[in-house]
VOTOR-869234 format. One record per residue (C-alpha): residue in one letter; chain; x negated, y, z negated. Coordinates in Angstrom, 3 decimals, decimal comma, always signed. Example, Ala and Ser with C-alpha at 12.3 -4.5 7.8 and 13.67 -1.06 7.14 Angstrom:
# residues 2
+--------+--------+----------+----------+----------+
: residu : chaine :     east :    north :       up :
+--------+--------+----------+----------+----------+
:      A :      A :  -12,300 :   -4,500 :   -7,800 :
:      S :      A :  -13,670 :   -1,060 :   -7,140 :
+--------+--------+----------+----------+----------+
//
This chain:
# residues 205
+--------+--------+----------+----------+----------+
: residu : chaine :     east :    north :       up :
+--------+--------+----------+----------+----------+
:      X :      A :  -99,572 : +113,221 : -129,253 :
:      X :      A : -100,355 : +111,362 : -126,041 :
:      X :      A :  -98,754 : +112,287 : -122,736 :
:      X :      A :  -98,915 : +110,058 : -119,652 :
:      X :      A :  -98,750 : +111,157 : -116,017 :
:      X :      A :  -97,943 : +108,035 : -113,984 :
:      X :      A :  -98,424 : +108,083 : -110,207 :
:      X :      A :  -96,640 : +105,359 : -108,229 :
:      X :      A :  -96,124 : +104,549 : -104,566 :
:      X :      A :  -92,365 : +104,647 : -104,245 :
:      X :      A :  -89,019 : +105,296 : -105,982 :
:      X :      A :  -88,423 : +101,596 : -106,757 :
:      X :      A :  -91,519 : +101,599 : -108,974 :
:      X :      A :  -90,266 : +104,752 : -110,664 :
:      X :      A :  -86,873 : +103,100 : -111,284 :
:      X :      A :  -88,489 : +100,102 : -112,967 :
:      X :      A :  -91,023 : +102,057 : -115,000 :
:      X :      A :  -88,482 : +104,551 : -116,340 :
:      X :      A :  -87,013 : +101,551 : -118,145 :
:      X :      A :  -90,198 :  +99,611 : -118,904 :
:      X :      A :  -92,601 : +102,304 : -120,097 :
:      X :      A :  -90,703 : +103,171 : -123,329 :
:      X :      A :  -90,619 :  +99,448 : -124,174 :
:      X :      A :  -94,345 :  +99,136 : -123,601 :
:      X :      A :  -95,566 : +102,188 : -125,512 :
:      X :      A :  -92,694 : +103,200 : -127,785 :
:      X :      A :  -90,607 : +106,338 : -127,838 :
:      X :      A :  -93,170 : +108,688 : -129,401 :
:      X :      A :  -95,280 : +109,042 : -126,246 :
:      X :      A :  -94,089 : +111,418 : -123,549 :
:      X :      A :  -94,491 : +110,507 : -119,891 :
:      X :      A :  -93,612 : +111,603 : -116,371 :
:      X :      A :  -93,484 : +109,338 : -113,341 :
:      X :      A :  -94,328 : +110,768 : -109,928 :
:      X :      A :  -93,085 : +108,615 : -107,016 :
:      X :      A :  -94,467 : +108,947 : -103,492 :
:      X :      A :  -93,332 : +107,898 : -100,037 :
:      X :      A :  -95,561 : +104,846 :  -99,907 :
:      X :      A :  -99,233 : +104,124 : -100,468 :
:      X :      A : -100,577 : +106,398 :  -97,670 :
:      X :      A :  -98,683 : +109,348 :  -99,164 :
:      X :      A : -100,059 : +108,687 : -102,646 :
:      X :      A : -103,629 : +108,224 : -101,428 :
:      X :      A : -103,454 : +111,324 :  -99,256 :
:      X :      A : -102,302 : +113,513 : -102,129 :
:      X :      A : -104,324 : +111,861 : -104,898 :
:      X :      A : -107,545 : +113,861 : -104,605 :
:      X :      A : -105,637 : +117,145 : -104,878 :
:      X :      A : -103,542 : +115,890 : -107,768 :
:      X :      A : -106,627 : +114,778 : -109,667 :
:      X :      A : -108,257 : +118,170 : -109,162 :
:      X :      A : -105,114 : +119,699 : -110,628 :
:      X :      A : -105,227 : +117,368 : -113,600 :
:      X :      A : -108,855 : +118,355 : -114,153 :
:      X :      A : -107,498 : +121,749 : -115,207 :
:      X :      A : -105,461 : +120,024 : -117,916 :
:      X :      A : -108,500 : +118,693 : -119,724 :
:      X :      A : -107,904 : +121,043 : -122,609 :
:      X :      A : -104,542 : +119,420 : -123,202 :
:      X :      A : -105,274 : +116,825 : -125,873 :
:      X :      A : -104,036 : +113,323 : -125,201 :
:      X :      A : -103,141 : +113,651 : -121,520 :
:      X :      A : -103,866 : +110,528 : -119,468 :
:      X :      A : -103,284 : +109,804 : -115,789 :
:      X :      A : -102,219 : +106,306 : -114,715 :
:      X :      A : -102,497 : +105,487 : -111,004 :
:      X :      A : -100,576 : +102,369 : -109,942 :
:      X :      A : -100,964 : +101,019 : -106,415 :
:      X :      A :  -99,821 :  +97,833 : -104,747 :
:      X :      A : -102,712 :  +95,681 : -103,647 :
:      X :      A : -100,840 :  +94,727 : -100,438 :
:      X :      A : -103,301 :  +91,968 :  -99,523 :
:      X :      A : -106,110 :  +94,514 :  -99,213 :
:      X :      A : -109,606 :  +94,211 : -100,671 :
:      X :      A : -108,679 :  +94,960 : -104,285 :
:      X :      A : -112,256 :  +95,748 : -105,286 :
:      X :      A : -112,669 :  +98,175 : -102,415 :
:      X :      A : -109,341 :  +99,844 : -103,177 :
:      X :      A : -110,205 : +100,159 : -106,856 :
:      X :      A : -113,616 : +101,561 : -105,913 :
:      X :      A : -111,953 : +104,238 : -103,754 :
:      X :      A : -109,700 : +105,262 : -106,632 :
:      X :      A : -112,640 : +105,457 : -109,009 :
:      X :      A : -114,568 : +107,631 : -106,548 :
:      X :      A : -111,695 : +110,100 : -106,231 :
:      X :      A : -111,484 : +110,446 : -109,999 :
:      X :      A : -115,241 : +110,953 : -110,245 :
:      X :      A : -115,115 : +113,600 : -107,498 :
:      X :      A : -112,523 : +115,486 : -109,551 :
:      X :      A : -114,761 : +115,259 : -112,604 :
:      X :      A : -112,354 : +112,991 : -114,495 :
:      X :      A : -113,738 : +110,046 : -116,492 :
:      X :      A : -111,950 : +106,736 : -115,933 :
:      X :      A : -111,438 : +103,805 : -118,243 :
:      X :      A : -113,423 : +101,529 : -115,935 :
:      X :      A : -116,378 : +103,894 : -115,611 :
:      X :      A : -116,462 : +104,900 : -119,282 :
:      X :      A : -115,114 : +101,876 : -121,203 :
:      X :      A : -116,508 : +102,993 : -124,562 :
:      X :      A : -116,049 : +106,775 : -124,161 :
:      X :      A : -113,036 : +109,097 : -123,890 :
:      X :      A : -111,290 : +108,768 : -120,525 :
:      X :      A : -108,524 : +110,562 : -118,668 :
:      X :      A : -107,701 : +108,277 : -115,729 :
:      X :      A : -106,766 : +104,608 : -115,534 :
:      X :      A : -106,492 : +102,985 : -112,095 :
:      X :      A : -104,479 :  +99,783 : -111,833 :
:      X :      A : -103,228 :  +97,521 : -109,018 :
:      X :      A : -100,028 :  +95,499 : -108,801 :
:      X :      A : -101,046 :  +92,209 : -107,176 :
:      X :      A :  -99,933 :  +91,999 : -104,531 :
:      X :      A :  -96,863 :  +94,215 : -104,965 :
:      X :      A :  -94,716 :  +95,471 : -107,823 :
:      X :      A :  -92,079 :  +92,833 : -107,100 :
:      X :      A :  -94,524 :  +90,189 : -108,371 :
:      X :      A :  -93,751 :  +91,543 : -111,827 :
:      X :      A :  -90,088 :  +90,602 : -111,346 :
:      X :      A :  -91,072 :  +87,056 : -110,374 :
:      X :      A :  -93,179 :  +87,094 : -113,538 :
:      X :      A :  -89,952 :  +87,170 : -115,563 :
:      X :      A :  -87,526 :  +84,775 : -113,880 :
:      X :      A :  -85,222 :  +84,952 : -116,901 :
:      X :      A :  -84,766 :  +88,680 : -116,269 :
:      X :      A :  -84,325 :  +88,094 : -112,545 :
:      X :      A :  -81,665 :  +85,410 : -113,014 :
:      X :      A :  -79,911 :  +87,467 : -115,700 :
:      X :      A :  -79,759 :  +90,516 : -113,429 :
:      X :      A :  -78,681 :  +88,353 : -110,492 :
:      X :      A :  -76,862 :  +85,269 : -111,884 :
:      X :      A :  -76,906 :  +83,554 : -108,509 :
:      X :      A :  -80,694 :  +83,155 : -108,797 :
:      X :      A :  -81,479 :  +79,883 : -110,625 :
:      X :      A :  -83,526 :  +80,120 : -113,809 :
:      X :      A :  -85,433 :  +77,049 : -112,573 :
:      X :      A :  -87,044 :  +79,144 : -109,820 :
:      X :      A :  -90,176 :  +79,536 : -111,963 :
:      X :      A :  -90,736 :  +75,777 : -111,761 :
:      X :      A :  -91,037 :  +75,801 : -107,972 :
:      X :      A :  -94,600 :  +75,704 : -106,733 :
:      X :      A :  -94,244 :  +78,838 : -104,596 :
:      X :      A :  -93,290 :  +80,962 : -107,627 :
:      X :      A :  -95,392 :  +79,488 : -110,449 :
:      X :      A :  -98,051 :  +82,177 : -110,066 :
:      X :      A :  -96,198 :  +85,438 : -109,337 :
:      X :      A :  -99,398 :  +87,203 : -108,282 :
:      X :      A : -100,135 :  +84,545 : -105,656 :
:      X :      A :  -96,788 :  +84,442 : -103,818 :
:      X :      A :  -97,490 :  +84,255 : -100,104 :
:      X :      A :  -96,032 :  +86,453 :  -97,392 :
:      X :      A :  -95,375 :  +89,553 :  -99,493 :
:      X :      A :  -93,567 :  +89,630 : -102,827 :
:      X :      A :  -90,911 :  +92,162 : -101,867 :
:      X :      A :  -90,078 :  +90,065 :  -98,815 :
:      X :      A :  -89,940 :  +86,969 : -101,048 :
:      X :      A :  -87,635 :  +88,748 : -103,479 :
:      X :      A :  -85,396 :  +89,823 : -100,612 :
:      X :      A :  -85,176 :  +86,234 :  -99,366 :
:      X :      A :  -84,394 :  +84,875 : -102,827 :
:      X :      A :  -81,676 :  +87,448 : -103,437 :
:      X :      A :  -80,132 :  +87,028 : -100,009 :
:      X :      A :  -80,166 :  +83,266 : -100,503 :
:      X :      A :  -78,231 :  +83,796 : -103,726 :
:      X :      A :  -75,659 :  +85,943 : -101,915 :
:      X :      A :  -76,973 :  +89,429 : -102,732 :
:      X :      A :  -77,735 :  +92,301 : -100,336 :
:      X :      A :  -76,473 :  +90,633 :  -97,143 :
:      X :      A :  -76,584 :  +93,962 :  -95,326 :
:      X :      A :  -80,094 :  +94,981 :  -96,395 :
:      X :      A :  -82,322 :  +95,043 :  -99,456 :
:      X :      A :  -81,846 :  +97,914 : -101,922 :
:      X :      A :  -85,262 :  +97,925 : -103,622 :
:      X :      A :  -84,426 : +100,719 : -106,058 :
:      X :      A :  -81,238 :  +99,121 : -107,321 :
:      X :      A :  -82,862 :  +95,693 : -107,585 :
:      X :      A :  -85,839 :  +97,121 : -109,504 :
:      X :      A :  -83,559 :  +98,892 : -111,935 :
:      X :      A :  -81,366 :  +95,829 : -112,491 :
:      X :      A :  -84,252 :  +93,450 : -113,157 :
:      X :      A :  -86,213 :  +95,905 : -115,341 :
:      X :      A :  -83,242 :  +96,272 : -117,681 :
:      X :      A :  -83,648 :  +92,619 : -118,687 :
:      X :      A :  -87,433 :  +92,242 : -118,655 :
:      X :      A :  -89,290 :  +91,110 : -121,755 :
:      X :      A :  -92,960 :  +92,183 : -121,500 :
:      X :      A :  -94,110 :  +89,371 : -123,781 :
:      X :      A :  -92,878 :  +86,613 : -121,490 :
:      X :      A :  -94,025 :  +88,103 : -118,181 :
:      X :      A :  -96,310 :  +85,656 : -116,366 :
:      X :      A :  -97,803 :  +88,191 : -113,951 :
:      X :      A : -101,405 :  +88,875 : -114,880 :
:      X :      A : -101,353 :  +92,224 : -113,077 :
:      X :      A :  -98,324 :  +93,233 : -115,173 :
:      X :      A : -100,158 :  +92,369 : -118,384 :
:      X :      A : -103,264 :  +94,283 : -117,232 :
:      X :      A : -101,071 :  +97,308 : -116,497 :
:      X :      A :  -99,431 :  +96,908 : -119,896 :
:      X :      A : -102,826 :  +96,948 : -121,598 :
:      X :      A : -103,756 : +100,085 : -119,653 :
:      X :      A : -100,633 : +101,878 : -120,849 :
:      X :      A : -101,264 : +100,848 : -124,427 :
:      X :      A : -104,848 : +102,107 : -124,286 :
:      X :      A : -103,822 : +105,369 : -122,654 :
:      X :      A : -101,111 : +105,957 : -125,233 :
:      X :      A : -103,301 : +105,119 : -128,217 :
:      X :      A : -104,781 : +108,606 : -128,703 :
+--------+--------+----------+----------+----------+
//
């Protein structure tokens, strides 16, 4: 039976994925989500974690999923760095070995995880009824992966404009509330669908 170790940048990603992962891969696959205190923390600890996972190679079906926000960085360079760390630990990745057994899948949320929430405006407006369902028709939000100025900042502005979080944005609570209503099949974020495919591949064995 497959087991997934999912490494994410922060607790808000953990909150969303605790709800979303069972919907994406079913209840028969076990998983653990490991949140970090931001991207620098994850990247700093990643090499050591991967070396530790290298000792698990005898455990059949274990896969490691690394999810990072792109954060307007060079996505190819960031992905290349992740691939190099996996290779240094002796762990084959899906990108490097597309037709052979792999243990690591590296994926980016473009540009941040909150783009996935804009990818499902129905879920967003259901979780926060003050947000209009017509938001998806506005030019700025038609492509959730291309929202300018940072997607978490955009989400904060939208929610504050609808009367939520006047005293400060609670990313964890917002992530949990939106994820409860998300339908993976209708999500318009390409990076969400790429991540979904990665989970499905990792859980297949």
